[in-house]
C-alpha positions in Angstrom: -6.5 -8.2 -11.2 -4.9 -10.3 -8.6 -1.5 -11.9 -8.2 -0.9 -14.7 -5.7 2.1 -16.9 -5.1 3.3 -19.5 -2.7 6.8 -19.3 -1.5 8.0 -22.6 0.3 11.1 -22.6 2.3 13.1 -25.7 1.8 16.5 -27.2 2.6 17.6 -25.8 -0.9 16.2 -22.3 -0.3 12.9 -20.8 -1.4 10.6 -22.3 -4.2 7.9 -20.3 -5.6 4.7 -21.5 -7.3 1.8 -19.3 -8.9 -1.3 -20.3 -7.4 -5.0 -19.7 -8.0 -7.3 -18.8 -5.1 -10.5 -19.4 -6.8 -11.3 -22.4 -4.7 -10.3 -20.5 -1.3 -13.3 -19.3 0.6 -11.7 -19.0 4.1 -8.4 -18.6 5.9 -8.4 -22.3 6.7 -8.7 -23.1 3.0 -5.7 -20.7 2.3 -3.7 -22.3 5.1 -4.4 -25.8 3.8 -3.4 -24.7 0.3 -0.1 -23.4 1.7 0.7 -26.5 3.7 0.1 -28.6 0.5 2.9 -26.8 -1.1 5.6 -28.4 1.1 6.2 -32.0 2.1 7.5 -31.1 5.3 6.3 -28.6 8.1 8.4 -26.0 6.3 7.4 -22.3 6.3 5.1 -21.2 3.4 4.4 -17.7 2.5 1.4 -16.7 0.6 1.9 -13.4 -1.3 -1.1 -11.8 -2.6 -1.6 -8.5 -4.2 -4.3 -6.5 -6.0 -3.6 -3.8 -8.7 -1.4 -1.7 -6.8 -4.2 -1.3 -4.1 -3.0 -3.7 -1.3 -0.8 -6.5 -0.5 -0.6 -9.3 2.0 1.8 -11.8 3.4 0.4 -14.9 5.1 2.8 -17.1 6.9 2.0 -20.8 7.5 4.5 -22.7 9.7 3.2 -26.4 9.7 0.0 -26.8 11.7 0.3 -23.4 13.6 -2.3 -20.8 13.0 -1.5 -18.6 9.9 0.1 -15.2 10.7 -1.1 -12.4 8.5 0.0 -8.9 7.4 -2.3 -6.8 5.1 -0.9 -3.5 4.0 -4.1 -1.7 3.8 -7.2 -3.1 5.5 -9.7 -0.6 4.0 -8.6 -1.5 0.5 -8.5 -5.2 1.1 -12.0 -5.2 2.8 -13.4 -4.3 -0.6 -12.0 -7.6 -2.4 -13.1 -11.1 -1.8 -9.6 -12.2 -1.0 -9.0 -9.5 1.3 -12.3 -10.4 3.3 -10.8 -13.8 3.6 -7.8 -12.3 5.5 -9.4 -9.7 7.5 -10.6 -11.8 10.3 -12.4 -10.5 13.5 -9.3 -11.4 15.4 -6.9 -9.5 13.0 -9.3 -6.5 13.1 -9.4 -6.4 16.8 -13.1 -7.2 17.0 -14.1 -9.0 20.1 -17.2 -11.4 20.7 -19.3 -8.2 21.7 -18.7 -6.6 18.4 -19.9 -9.7 16.6 -23.0 -9.9 18.7 -23.6 -6.2 17.7 -23.2 -7.3 14.0 -25.8 -10.0 14.6 -28.5 -7.3 15.2 -28.2 -6.1 11.7 -30.2 -7.2 8.8 -28.6 -8.4 5.8 -28.8 -4.9 3.9 -26.7 -3.6 6.8 -29.5 -1.8 8.8 -31.0 -2.4 12.2 -34.5 -3.6 12.2 -36.8 -0.7 11.1 -33.9 1.5 10.2 -33.9 3.0 6.6 -30.8 2.5 4.5 -28.4 5.3 4.3 -26.6 7.0 1.3 -23.5 5.3 -0.2 -21.3 7.9 1.5 -22.9 7.0 4.9 -22.6 3.4 4.2 -18.7 3.8 3.3 -18.1 5.9 6.5 -19.7 2.7 8.5 -17.4 0.5 6.6 -14.2 2.6 7.4 -15.5 2.7 11.0 -15.4 -0.9 11.3 -12.3 -1.6 9.3 -9.2 0.3 10.3 -7.4 2.4 7.8 -4.0 1.3 6.9 -2.0 -1.9 7.7 -3.0 -4.6 10.1 -1.5 -7.8 11.3 1.9 -9.1 12.4 4.4 -6.7 10.9 7.1 -8.9 12.4 6.0 -12.1 10.5 9.2 -12.0 8.5 11.7 -10.9 11.0 13.4 -14.2 11.4 14.0 -14.1 7.5 15.6 -10.5 7.6 12.6 -8.3 7.1 12.1 -6.5 10.2 8.8 -4.8 11.3 10.2 -1.5 10.5 11.2 -2.6 6.9 7.8 -4.0 6.2 5.9 -1.1 7.5 8.2 1.1 5.4 7.4 -0.8 2.3 3.8 -0.3 3.1 4.0 3.3 3.2 6.6 4.0 0.5 6.3 1.5 -2.2 3.6 0.5 -4.7 2.0 -2.9 -3.4 3.3 -4.8 -6.6 6.7 -3.5 -6.0 6.5 -4.1 -2.2 6.3 -7.9 -2.9 9.4 -7.7 -5.0 11.1 -5.8 -2.4 10.1 -8.5 0.2 11.3 -11.2 -2.2 14.5 -9.5 -2.8 15.2 -9.1 1.1 14.3 -12.8 1.5 16.7 -13.7 -1.2 14.2 -15.1 -3.7 13.3 -12.2 -6.1 14.1 -14.3 -9.1 12.2 -17.1 -7.9 9.2 -15.0 -7.4 9.6 -13.1 -10.8 9.6 -16.5 -12.6 6.1 -17.1 -11.6 4.8 -13.7 -12.1 
């Protein structure tokens, strides 16, 4: 089960809206959805969580590229919404890594290589996706949530509670709870 909400920063404070991500297939789609939430080039935060497994904050400021923080890349990599957020850039993969991936068949093996066990496949997945948080932990610093606070929430708080804690620090907990 997923929860996703948009928090748009306006002159009057934060405005929240529940959102469906069913039509979102790429990070660009998600950024466009966020931009549609405000008439001006105001900041929009997309908050996503999956059943106490992981959460993400995506910050969109006008036409700038989205800034992303994901609490647990490994858990997020197992979900369709997480895969949208876990770009090669975010995961620190360079063009040479993409070339290596192009040599793989669709089943995840190189030509002529037999498929491994599920445990081996999981180990391969963990090798390419870092464990723990990824992204810009300082993306909310100018709103009063420091990098240290965000990473502490990641380590110490259940993901669903972390979004509430973030909203509390932003001064919009009631607004977010209204759309939950």
